[in-house]
C-alpha positions as CSV (number, residue, x, y, z in Angstrom):
1,M,-60.3,-46.6,37.7
2,F,-61.6,-49.8,36.0
3,L,-63.9,-48.0,33.6
4,P,-63.1,-48.6,29.9
5,R,-61.8,-45.8,27.7
6,Y,-63.5,-45.4,24.4
7,P,-61.7,-43.9,21.4
8,D,-62.5,-40.4,20.2
9,S,-63.4,-41.5,16.7
10,P,-66.5,-43.6,16.1
11,T,-64.7,-46.1,13.8
12,P,-61.8,-48.2,15.1
13,P,-58.5,-48.1,13.2
14,P,-58.0,-51.0,10.8
15,A,-56.3,-54.1,12.3
16,H,-54.1,-54.6,9.2
17,T,-52.5,-51.7,7.4
18,H,-51.7,-52.3,3.8
19,T,-48.1,-51.8,2.9
20,V,-46.5,-52.0,-0.5
21,A,-44.2,-54.9,-0.8
22,E,-40.8,-53.8,-2.0
23,Q,-39.7,-57.2,-3.2
24,V,-41.5,-59.1,-5.9
25,P,-41.7,-62.8,-5.4
26,A,-39.1,-64.6,-7.4
27,R,-40.3,-66.6,-10.4
28,R,-38.6,-69.7,-11.5
29,P,-37.3,-69.4,-15.0
30,V,-39.3,-71.4,-17.6
31,P,-37.2,-73.4,-20.0
32,Q,-37.5,-72.2,-23.5
33,I,-38.8,-74.9,-25.9
34,S,-38.3,-74.2,-29.6
35,V,-40.1,-76.3,-32.2
36,S,-38.7,-76.2,-35.6
37,T,-40.8,-76.5,-38.8
38,G,-39.0,-79.7,-39.6
39,A,-40.2,-81.4,-36.4
40,V,-43.7,-80.3,-37.1
41,A,-43.6,-81.6,-40.6
42,A,-42.1,-84.9,-39.4
43,V,-44.9,-85.4,-36.9
44,L,-47.6,-84.5,-39.5
45,V,-46.1,-86.9,-42.1
46,G,-45.8,-89.7,-39.4
47,G,-49.4,-89.2,-38.5
48,V,-50.6,-89.4,-42.1
49,V,-48.5,-92.5,-42.7
50,L,-49.8,-94.2,-39.5
51,T,-53.4,-93.3,-40.4
52,A,-52.9,-94.7,-43.9
53,L,-51.5,-97.9,-42.5
54,L,-54.4,-98.3,-40.1
55,A,-56.9,-97.7,-42.9
56,A,-55.1,-100.3,-45.1
57,V,-55.2,-102.9,-42.2
58,A,-58.9,-102.2,-41.7
59,V,-59.7,-102.6,-45.4
60,T,-57.6,-105.8,-45.6
61,A,-59.4,-107.3,-42.5
62,V,-62.8,-106.5,-44.1
63,S,-61.9,-108.1,-47.4
64,V,-60.5,-111.2,-45.7
65,A,-63.7,-111.5,-43.7
66,V,-65.8,-111.2,-46.8
67,A,-63.7,-113.8,-48.6
68,A,-64.0,-116.2,-45.7
69,V,-67.8,-115.9,-45.7
70,V,-67.9,-116.5,-49.5
71,L,-65.6,-119.5,-49.3
72,R,-67.6,-121.0,-46.4
73,S,-70.8,-120.7,-48.3
74,L,-69.2,-122.3,-51.4
75,L,-67.9,-125.2,-49.3
76,R,-71.2,-125.7,-47.6
77,D,-72.9,-125.9,-51.0
78,Q,-70.3,-128.5,-52.1
79,H,-71.0,-130.7,-49.0
80,R,-74.8,-130.6,-49.6
81,R,-74.4,-132.1,-53.1
Protein backbone atom coordinates (compact mmCIF):
# COMPACT_ATOMS: atom_id res chain seq x y z
CA MET A 1 0.00 0.00 0.00
CA PHE A 2 2.68 2.55 0.96
CA LEU A 3 5.37 1.11 -1.26
CA PRO A 4 6.79 3.53 -3.85
CA ARG A 5 6.11 2.93 -7.51
CA TYR A 6 9.10 3.17 -9.80
CA PRO A 7 8.82 4.18 -13.44
CA ASP A 8 9.23 1.58 -16.13
CA SER A 9 12.06 3.45 -17.91
CA PRO A 10 15.41 3.81 -16.15
CA THR A 11 15.75 7.54 -16.92
CA PRO A 12 13.23 10.02 -15.57
CA PRO A 13 11.47 12.37 -17.98
CA PRO A 14 12.95 15.86 -18.22
CA ALA A 15 11.54 18.36 -15.76
CA HIS A 16 11.43 21.12 -18.39
CA THR A 17 10.30 20.49 -21.90
CA HIS A 18 11.64 22.82 -24.55
CA THR A 19 8.99 24.58 -26.52
CA VAL A 20 9.53 26.91 -29.44
CA ALA A 21 8.47 30.42 -28.61
CA GLU A 22 6.03 31.73 -31.13
CA GLN A 23 6.55 35.36 -30.29
CA VAL A 24 9.91 37.04 -30.73
CA PRO A 25 10.70 39.60 -28.03
CA ALA A 26 9.96 43.10 -29.29
CA ARG A 27 13.01 45.27 -29.91
CA ARG A 28 12.95 48.98 -29.43
CA PRO A 29 13.57 50.85 -32.66
CA VAL A 30 17.00 52.45 -32.76
CA PRO A 31 17.01 56.04 -33.98
CA GLN A 32 18.80 56.47 -37.27
CA ILE A 33 21.73 58.87 -37.11
CA SER A 34 23.01 60.15 -40.40
CA VAL A 35 26.36 61.94 -40.53
CA SER A 36 26.97 64.03 -43.59
CA THR A 37 30.39 64.55 -45.13
CA GLY A 38 30.11 68.26 -44.42
CA ALA A 39 29.82 67.60 -40.70
CA VAL A 40 32.83 65.30 -40.76
CA ALA A 41 34.84 67.89 -42.69
CA ALA A 42 33.83 70.62 -40.23
CA VAL A 43 34.95 68.51 -37.26
CA LEU A 44 38.27 67.71 -38.94
CA VAL A 45 38.94 71.33 -39.88
CA GLY A 46 38.01 72.45 -36.37
CA GLY A 47 40.40 69.92 -34.89
CA VAL A 48 43.22 71.04 -37.15
CA VAL A 49 42.60 74.70 -36.32
CA LEU A 50 42.48 74.04 -32.58
CA THR A 51 45.66 71.97 -32.75
CA ALA A 52 47.42 74.74 -34.67
CA LEU A 53 46.29 77.32 -32.12
CA LEU A 54 47.53 75.16 -29.26
CA ALA A 55 50.89 74.73 -30.96
CA ALA A 56 51.12 78.50 -31.53
CA VAL A 57 50.39 79.19 -27.87
CA ALA A 58 53.01 76.67 -26.79
CA VAL A 59 55.68 78.17 -29.11
CA THR A 60 54.83 81.67 -27.91
CA ALA A 61 55.09 80.61 -24.27
CA VAL A 62 58.51 79.06 -24.85
CA SER A 63 59.80 82.11 -26.70
CA VAL A 64 58.54 84.47 -23.96
CA ALA A 65 60.23 82.30 -21.33
CA VAL A 66 63.52 82.35 -23.25
CA ALA A 67 63.30 86.13 -23.71
CA ALA A 68 62.64 86.57 -19.97
CA VAL A 69 65.70 84.50 -19.06
CA VAL A 70 67.89 86.48 -21.48
CA LEU A 71 66.60 89.83 -20.19
CA ARG A 72 67.12 88.75 -16.59
CA SER A 73 70.69 87.74 -17.27
CA LEU A 74 71.36 91.05 -19.10
CA LEU A 75 69.88 93.07 -16.23
CA ARG A 76 71.89 91.09 -13.68
CA ASP A 77 75.09 91.93 -15.58
CA GLN A 78 74.09 95.61 -15.60
CA HIS A 79 73.65 95.68 -11.81
CA ARG A 80 77.02 94.04 -11.19
CA ARG A 81 78.90 96.76 -13.07
